[in-house]
N, C-alpha and C positions, 0 to 999 in steps of 0.2 A: 580534512578531518574536522570533526565537530568539537567545539570547545567544551570542556567539562566544567568550566567555571560557572557557578550558579549566581554569583553576584553581578548585578548589572554595572557596567562601566560607562559612566557618562563623563564626557569631557567638556571643558569650557565653563560657561557661566550657568550650566544646568544644575549645579549643586548649590544648596543653601550654605550660607556662611557657617563655619564649624562652631564658633562660640554661640551664635544665635541658636543653632540646632541643639547644642548642649543645654542651653537655657530652657528651650522648649521641652526637652526631655526631663529636666529637673522639675519644671512646672507640672508636667503631666503626671510624673511619678509621685510628686509630693501632693498633688490634688487627690489622686487615687488613695494615697496613704491617709490623708486627712479625712477622706470620706469613710475609710475603714475605722479610723480612730475616733470619729465623732462621738460614739457612745461613751467613750472614756471621759471626754471633756464634759459631756452632759452630766455624767455622774459626779465629776469634780465640782460642778457648779450647783450642787445641792438639788439637782433635777429642776433647775429653774429655767432651763432653755429647752426649746423644742429641737428635735434632732435635725430636721431638714434646714431650718434657718441657720443653726450653728454649723452644719456641714458646708453650707454656702459661704458663710463668713470665714470658716477655716480655709476653704479654697481661695477666697480673696486674699487672705494673709499669706498663703503659700505662693500664690501668683505674684503678689507684690514683692516678696522676697526674691523669687526666681528672676524677675526681670529688672531688679535694681541691685541689691546686694549680691545676689547669686551670680549675676552677669559679671560683675567685677571680680568676684571670688573665683569664678571659672577661668577668667583671664589670668589672675595671679597664680592659681594652682597649675595652670598649663605652663606658665613660665618657669615655675619651680620644678614641676614634674619632668620637664624636658631634660634636665640634667641627671635624672635618675635612670636606672636600668628599666627597660620596657615593662617587665612584669610588675614593677612597683608603681608605675604611673597611675593606674586606676586607684590604688590604695591611697596614694598621696592626695589625689583629688577628692576621694571619699572622706579623708580626714578633715579637709577644709569644710566640706558639707556638714560633717559631724559637729565640729566646733561652732561654725557660724550659724547654722540653723538651730542648734541647741540654744545658743545665746538669744537668737531671735525669738524662739519659742518661749524661753524663760521670761523675756521682757515683754514682747509684743502680744503673744497669745494670752499671757496672764493678765496684761492690762486690758485686753479686749473682754476677757471673761469678767474681770473685776468691774468693768464699766457697766455690766449688765446685772451682776448679782448684788453688788453693794446697794444700788438704789432700791432693790427689792427687799432689803432688810437683812441680808445674809452677811456674814463676816467675810472680809477680803481673803483671798487665797494666800496661804503662807505655808511654810514648812514643807511637809512631804507632798502636799498638793502641787506646790511650785516645782519641787524636784521631779514629780511625775511628769509634769508638762515639759520640763526641760529635757528629761531623759527620752520621752516620746518623740519630741522634735529632733533631738540629736540622732535618734535611730532613723527617722524619716530623712534627715539630711544626709546621713551616711548612705542609705540606699539610693536616694535620688542622684546624688553626685557620682556614686559608683556606676549607676546605669548610664549617666551622661558620659562618663569617661569611656565606658566599654562600647556603648551603642551609638554615640554621637557621630562618629565617622561614617558608619554605615547608613544611619538615618539621613545624613546630609545629602545623599544621592537622591533621595525622594523629596525633592523640593516642594511639590504640591502637598504631600502628606505633612510636611513640616509646617507649612503655612496653614493647613487645615487644623492641625493640632494647636497651633498658636491661636487661631480664631476660637477654638473650643475652650481653651484656658481663659481667654478674655471673656467669653460668654459666662463661664463659671464665676469669674471675678465680678462680672456685671450682676449676676444673681446675688452674690455676696454683698455688693453695694446696695442693692434693692432691700435686702433683709436688714442690713445694718442701719439704713436710713429709717426704715419702718420701726425697728426696735428702739432706736433713739427717739423717734417721735412719740412713742408710747411712754417711754421712761422719763424723758426730760420735757 
């Protein structure tokens, strides 16, 4: 009889490590979300930034979070979520992303924007502009960590695709470094 299971089953070391896979999913989803939200940041910066360079810098910041703070947050969220009922596990992991990426956005994204707009003679971001950045990043963190919790196990079976996505996120971060260095060279 033919098996009706559509998910491939791979045994042994053919799977990518789960937390690494989840971090890659967080990086991919947050990069895509930052690309979609880049026009919001350009508007918040008094239209002082070009869209493509800021998109690349936003991807850099998202990748930096995903592979440093996000990696540790996924581990901690996994440890805490293990004790919860199965339907609530992705929600618990997503709440970690909401809080941590929201704080990251409020502090790091705002500092990155201020480092560009203040030398151009604009006022530093404050008040509702900072709140908008924090809220936007919190929503991105919620979505990316939820996707990591839901799809991480399935994606780990596709080790080659995980490593390919990892390389793509590093390439996007490399573009962000390129633009950040060139913007800093012009401003400072």
